[in-house]
C-alpha positions as CSV (number, residue, x, y, z in Angstrom):
1,X,100.2,37.8,-19.7
2,X,96.7,39.2,-19.0
3,X,94.1,36.5,-18.1
4,X,90.4,37.0,-18.6
5,X,89.4,35.2,-15.3
6,X,86.2,33.6,-16.6
7,X,85.3,30.4,-14.8
8,X,83.9,27.2,-16.4
9,X,80.6,27.7,-14.5
10,X,80.3,31.3,-15.9
11,X,80.9,29.9,-19.5
12,X,78.3,27.1,-18.8
13,X,75.8,29.5,-17.5
14,X,76.3,31.8,-20.5
15,X,75.9,29.0,-23.0
16,X,73.1,27.3,-20.9
17,X,75.0,23.9,-20.8
18,X,76.2,21.9,-17.9
19,X,79.6,22.9,-16.5
20,X,80.8,19.3,-17.1
21,X,80.1,19.8,-20.8
22,X,82.4,22.9,-20.8
23,X,85.1,21.0,-19.0
24,X,84.9,18.2,-21.5
25,X,85.2,20.7,-24.3
26,X,88.3,22.2,-22.7
27,X,89.8,18.6,-22.1
28,X,89.2,17.8,-25.8
29,X,90.8,21.1,-27.0
30,X,93.8,20.5,-24.8
31,X,94.3,16.9,-25.7
32,X,93.6,17.0,-29.5
33,X,93.1,20.5,-30.5
34,X,90.3,21.9,-32.6
35,X,89.5,18.5,-34.1
36,X,88.5,17.3,-30.7
37,X,85.5,19.7,-30.7
38,X,84.0,18.0,-33.8
39,X,80.9,15.9,-33.1
40,X,81.6,12.2,-33.2
41,X,79.4,9.8,-35.2
42,X,76.3,8.7,-33.2
43,X,76.4,12.0,-31.1
44,X,73.3,14.2,-31.0
45,X,69.6,13.5,-31.2
46,X,68.2,11.4,-34.0
47,X,65.9,13.4,-36.2
48,X,62.2,13.1,-35.6
49,X,61.4,13.4,-39.3
50,X,63.7,12.3,-42.0
51,X,63.8,13.4,-45.6
52,X,65.2,9.9,-46.5
53,X,62.1,8.2,-44.9
54,X,59.5,7.9,-47.7
55,X,56.5,7.7,-45.2
56,X,57.7,10.9,-43.5
57,X,57.9,12.9,-46.7
58,X,54.5,11.6,-47.9
59,X,52.8,12.4,-44.8
60,X,54.4,15.8,-44.6
61,X,53.5,16.6,-48.2
62,X,49.9,15.4,-47.7
63,X,49.5,17.4,-44.5
64,X,51.0,20.6,-46.1
65,X,48.8,20.1,-49.1
66,X,45.7,19.8,-46.9
67,X,46.5,22.5,-44.4
68,X,48.8,24.9,-46.2
69,X,50.0,27.9,-44.0
70,X,48.7,26.2,-40.8
71,X,51.5,24.9,-38.8
72,X,49.4,23.7,-35.9
73,X,47.2,21.7,-38.2
74,X,50.1,20.2,-40.0
75,X,51.6,19.3,-36.7
76,X,48.4,17.6,-35.5
77,X,48.0,15.5,-38.6
78,X,51.7,14.3,-38.5
79,X,51.3,13.4,-34.8
80,X,48.1,11.3,-35.8
81,X,49.4,9.8,-38.9
82,X,53.0,9.0,-37.7
83,X,52.0,8.3,-34.2
84,X,55.1,10.2,-33.1
85,X,55.3,13.5,-31.1
86,X,56.3,16.2,-33.4
87,X,56.7,19.8,-32.4
88,X,55.6,22.8,-34.4
89,X,59.4,23.8,-34.6
90,X,60.1,20.4,-36.3
91,X,57.3,21.1,-38.9
């Protein structure tokens, strides 16, 4: 059998993740299979803005209406109104 010869550290560097993360992925794959790679409930970062939060959607609508096509101004207004750090990528 022909082996590729790629190390966990090489994969981690290529994907810009910690080598422990890659090791955990491999362990999950070997233990459970493809289903082991699914995200579990509660994993990942909570969203900064939520479409189910009425205050968030109202403030976003207001900011977009006031500053249409100006992401920086929308971001600034959301930070001020929601008192929460919001990046331009989030907007």
